[in-house]
C-alpha positions in Angstrom: 92.0 136.9 102.3 92.0 133.1 101.6 89.4 132.7 104.3 87.1 135.3 102.6 87.7 133.7 99.2 86.6 130.4 100.7 83.6 132.0 102.4 82.2 133.6 99.3 82.7 130.5 97.1 81.0 128.4 99.8 78.0 130.8 100.0 77.6 130.2 96.3 78.2 126.5 96.4 75.9 125.8 99.4 73.1 127.8 97.9 73.2 125.2 95.1 74.2 122.1 97.0 71.6 122.6 99.8 68.9 122.1 97.1 70.8 120.0 94.5 69.9 116.5 96.0 66.2 117.4 96.0 66.5 119.0 92.6 68.1 115.8 91.2 65.7 113.4 92.8 62.4 115.2 92.5 62.8 117.4 89.4 65.2 115.4 87.3 64.2 111.9 88.5 67.5 110.6 89.9 67.7 107.7 92.3 69.6 107.7 95.6 72.2 105.4 94.0 72.6 107.9 91.1 73.0 110.7 93.6 75.6 108.7 95.5 77.5 108.0 92.2 77.4 111.6 91.2 78.6 112.9 94.6 81.2 110.1 95.0 82.7 110.4 91.5 82.7 114.2 91.7 84.6 114.2 95.0 87.0 111.5 93.6 87.7 113.7 90.6 88.4 116.6 92.9 90.8 114.6 95.0 92.6 112.9 92.1 93.2 116.4 90.7 94.7 117.5 94.0 97.3 114.8 93.7 98.7 116.5 90.7 98.0 120.1 91.6 99.8 119.8 94.9 103.0 118.4 93.3 102.8 120.9 90.5 102.6 123.8 93.0 105.8 122.5 94.7 107.5 122.4 91.3 106.3 125.7 90.0 106.8 127.5 93.3 103.6 129.4 92.5 100.7 128.4 94.7 98.5 131.4 93.9 98.4 130.7 90.2 96.9 127.2 90.5 94.6 128.4 93.3 93.2 131.1 91.1 92.6 128.8 88.2 90.7 126.4 90.5 88.4 129.1 91.8 87.9 130.4 88.3 86.7 127.0 87.1 84.3 126.7 90.0 82.9 130.2 89.2 82.4 129.4 85.6 80.3 126.3 86.3 77.7 128.0 88.5 75.4 129.3 85.6 75.1 125.7 84.3 73.0 124.5 87.3 70.0 126.8 86.6 70.2 126.0 82.9 70.3 122.2 83.5 67.5 120.3 81.7 68.8 116.8 82.3 70.9 114.9 84.8 73.8 115.0 82.3 74.0 118.8 82.6 74.3 118.6 86.3 76.8 115.9 86.2 79.0 117.9 83.8 78.8 121.1 85.9 79.4 119.2 89.1 82.5 117.4 87.7 84.0 120.6 86.3 83.3 122.4 89.6 85.1 119.5 91.4 88.1 119.7 89.0 88.3 123.4 90.0 88.2 122.3 93.7 90.9 119.8 93.0 93.2 122.3 91.3 92.9 124.9 94.1 92.7 123.0 97.4 96.1 121.4 97.8 98.0 124.6 96.6 95.9 126.7 98.8 96.5 124.6 101.9 100.2 124.4 101.1 100.2 128.3 100.8 98.6 128.5 104.3 101.3 126.2 105.6 104.0 128.4 103.9 102.6 131.5 105.5 101.6 130.3 109.0 104.2 130.1 111.9 104.5 126.5 113.1 103.1 127.3 116.5 100.0 128.9 114.9 99.4 126.3 112.2 96.4 124.7 113.7 94.8 128.1 114.4 95.5 129.2 110.8 93.9 126.2 109.3 91.0 126.5 111.8 90.5 130.2 110.9 90.3 129.5 107.2 88.0 126.5 107.9 85.8 128.7 110.1 85.4 131.4 107.5 84.7 128.8 104.8 82.0 127.3 107.0 80.5 130.8 107.7 79.8 130.8 104.0 78.3 127.3 104.3 75.9 128.8 106.9 75.0 131.9 104.9 74.5 130.0 101.7 71.7 127.7 102.9 70.1 130.5 104.9 70.0 132.6 101.7 68.5 129.6 99.8 65.7 129.2 102.4 64.9 132.9 102.2 64.9 132.9 98.4 62.9 129.7 98.2 60.2 131.4 100.4 60.2 134.6 98.4 60.1 132.9 95.0 57.5 130.2 95.8 60.1 127.3 95.7 61.8 128.5 92.5 65.0 126.4 92.7 66.4 127.6 89.4 66.1 131.3 90.5 68.1 130.4 93.6 70.8 128.8 91.4 71.0 132.0 89.3 71.5 134.2 92.3 74.3 131.9 93.5 76.5 133.0 90.6 77.1 136.4 92.3 79.1 135.4 95.4 81.1 133.0 93.2 82.3 135.9 91.1 83.1 137.9 94.3 85.2 135.0 95.5 87.2 135.0 92.3 87.8 138.7 92.4 89.2 138.6 96.0 91.4 135.7 95.0 92.9 137.7 92.1 93.3 141.1 93.8 93.4 140.4 97.5 95.8 137.4 98.0 99.5 137.9 98.0 102.0 135.0 97.8 105.2 135.1 99.9 108.0 136.3 97.7 110.5 133.8 99.2 108.4 130.9 97.7 109.1 132.2 94.2 112.8 132.2 94.9 113.0 128.5 95.7 114.7 126.4 93.0 112.5 124.2 90.9 113.2 120.4 91.1 112.0 117.8 88.6 108.5 116.7 89.4 108.7 113.0 90.4 106.2 110.4 91.5 109.0 108.9 93.6 108.6 112.0 95.9 105.8 110.1 97.6 108.4 107.7 99.0 110.0 110.6 100.9 106.9 111.0 103.1 107.5 109.8 106.7 105.6 107.0 108.4 103.6 109.5 110.5 102.2 111.0 107.3 101.1 107.6 106.0 99.5 106.7 109.3 97.5 110.0 109.3 96.5 109.3 105.8 95.4 105.7 106.6 93.3 106.8 109.5 91.7 109.5 107.3 90.8 106.9 104.7 89.0 104.7 107.2 87.3 107.8 108.7 86.1 108.9 105.3 84.2 105.7 104.8 82.0 106.8 107.7 81.4 110.4 106.5 79.9 110.0 103.1 78.4 112.9 101.2 76.3 115.4 103.2 73.7 115.0 100.4 72.4 112.0 102.4 71.7 114.3 105.4 69.4 116.3 103.2 67.6 113.2 102.0 67.3 112.0 105.5 65.6 115.2 106.7 63.2 115.1 103.7 62.5 111.5 104.5 61.3 112.4 108.0 58.9 115.1 106.6 60.9 118.3 106.5 59.1 120.7 104.0 61.0 121.4 100.8 61.6 125.1 101.5 63.3 124.3 104.8 65.5 121.4 103.6 68.5 123.8 103.4 68.2 124.3 107.2 70.0 120.9 107.5 73.2 122.5 106.1 72.6 125.6 108.3 72.5 123.7 111.5 75.5 121.5 110.5 77.6 124.5 109.4 76.8 126.8 112.4 78.3 124.1 114.7 81.1 123.4 112.2 82.0 127.1 111.9 81.8 127.6 115.7 84.1 124.7 116.5 86.7 124.6 113.8 88.8 127.6 114.9 88.7 126.9 118.7 89.7 123.3 117.8 92.6 124.4 115.8 93.8 126.8 118.5 93.4 124.1 121.2 95.3 121.5 119.0 98.3 123.8 118.9 98.4 123.7 122.7 97.5 120.1 123.6 98.1 118.1 120.4 96.0 116.8 117.6 95.1 113.2 118.3 93.0 113.7 121.4 90.7 116.2 119.7 90.5 114.0 116.6 89.3 111.1 118.8 86.6 113.4 120.2 85.6 114.3 116.6 85.3 110.7 115.5 83.3 109.8 118.6 80.9 112.7 117.6 80.5 111.1 114.1 79.6 107.7 115.7 76.9 109.5 117.7 75.7 111.3 114.6 75.4 108.2 112.6 73.5 106.3 115.3 71.1 109.1 115.8 70.5 109.5 112.1 70.1 105.7 111.8 67.4 105.3 114.4 65.8 108.8 114.7 62.3 109.0 113.2 61.5 112.7 113.7 62.8 116.0 112.2 64.0 116.9 115.7 66.1 113.7 116.1 67.5 114.2 112.6 68.6 117.8 113.5 70.3 116.4 116.6 72.2 114.0 114.5 73.1 116.8 112.1 74.4 118.9 115.0 76.7 116.1 116.0 77.8 115.7 112.4 78.8 119.4 112.3 80.7 119.1 115.6 82.7 116.1 114.2 83.6 118.2 111.1 84.8 121.1 113.3 87.0 118.7 115.4 88.5 116.8 112.5 88.8 118.6 109.1 91.2 121.4 110.1 93.1 119.0 112.3 93.7 116.5 109.6 95.1 119.3 107.4 97.3 120.4 110.3 98.6 116.8 110.6 99.6 116.8 107.0 101.4 120.1 107.4 103.1 118.7 110.5 104.3 115.5 109.0 105.0 116.3 105.3 108.5 117.7 104.5 108.3 121.5 103.9 109.5 121.3 100.3 106.9 118.7 99.5 103.9 120.1 101.3 101.9 120.5 98.1 102.6 116.9 97.2 101.6 115.8 100.7 98.3 117.6 100.6 97.7 116.1 97.1 98.4 112.5 98.2 96.3 112.9 101.3 93.3 114.4 99.3 93.6 111.8 96.6 93.3 109.0 99.2 90.4 110.7 100.8 88.7 111.2 97.4 88.9 107.5 96.5 87.5 106.7 100.0 84.7 109.2 99.5 83.8 107.7 96.1 83.5 104.2 97.7 81.6 105.5 100.7 79.0 107.5 98.7 78.4 104.7 96.2 77.9 102.2 99.0 75.7 104.6 100.9 73.5 105.1 97.8 73.2 101.4 97.3 72.4 100.7 100.9 69.8 103.5 100.8 68.1 102.2 97.7 68.2 98.6 98.9 67.6 98.8 102.6 66.8 102.4 103.6 68.5 105.1 105.7 68.8 103.1 108.9 71.3 100.6 107.5 73.1 103.4 105.6 74.0 105.4 108.7 74.5 102.3 110.9 77.2 101.1 108.5 78.8 104.6 108.8 78.9 104.3 112.6 80.8 101.0 112.3 83.5 102.5 110.0 83.8 105.5 112.4 84.3 103.1 115.3 87.1 101.3 113.4 88.8 104.7 112.7 88.6 105.6 116.3 90.2 102.3 117.5 93.0 102.8 114.9 93.7 106.4 116.0 93.8 105.3 119.7 96.2 102.5 118.9 98.4 104.9 116.9 98.3 107.4 119.8 99.3 104.6 122.3 102.1 103.5 120.0 103.5 107.1 119.8 103.3 107.4 123.6 105.0 104.1 124.1 107.9 104.9 121.7 108.3 108.3 123.4 108.7 106.6 126.8 111.0 104.0 125.3 113.4 106.6 123.9 113.7 108.5 127.3 
């Protein structure tokens, strides 16, 4: 049910987000730097909110309540996009939508960790991620069809996107059941000092994710890159379709495989795919080359996003899982803010080539850090035998 909730909300969100960068730049007159600021701050707001919502879900013992509130906020913002007359309207809607995401994501991921057996944790996160990404495929496809049928009427597409958002909220309210044992747990005082109880392995995973996030700035820049190489406006959402088909097809198998062979090897492969994607997008000059880069971008998402969530579930103490997901998401949000702002500045000042080349450098640093951590773990394991 949580997977279907994510799927329908992503159909709605991606119908909007697949066209929003072009809408902002061409209709409302925003610059690439403005786009980077909006996307970066929006994601930072989401992830700062996760820091508190995760800990609050641990304290309340009620993950579903916060998850429902978060999806409800996201659904309520959807009608604002077609009504937007200025950049300010879009910014307000985007920020409230991201607050909703921040409220829901950490409690939802903690709820999955509560439900899933430890030996199926990777598969469970991968399954939800795959269903979420199916929505991210259907949404842009729907946007393409509706743009063709409506003679590129972006606002009409935004209005129709309201429907799946309401469906998502309905499934969340009536279809999701929280484990009764979670309600029975005693409430402890909510403390910032709980962060100090997280083990070293948790902080290492978080540190690697921060470096990694510097390399994977907002997907809005993929859309701008495709338009920059001459992709017609009506087919701009195909960028998200290509990315998310690969993402959806790889996330669940990656999760299942990580339960059997471990997380770090697959994470290394995912970061290597991001390096390839950034280099192709930096130096490619045709629509075909951009789509190849987008394909690698989708593969890196499938090989990393669910696995990072699994690492948090593996390393955070069970009673503080919500707090762990909140801290992790907060750190990623700050990194995403910096990455998107820097990407927007580089794009405006030097063009897409340097923007994506810089991303490949950060991805390489993240890969080296992960391999050193893996080597250190292996060395300690041998030393303890």
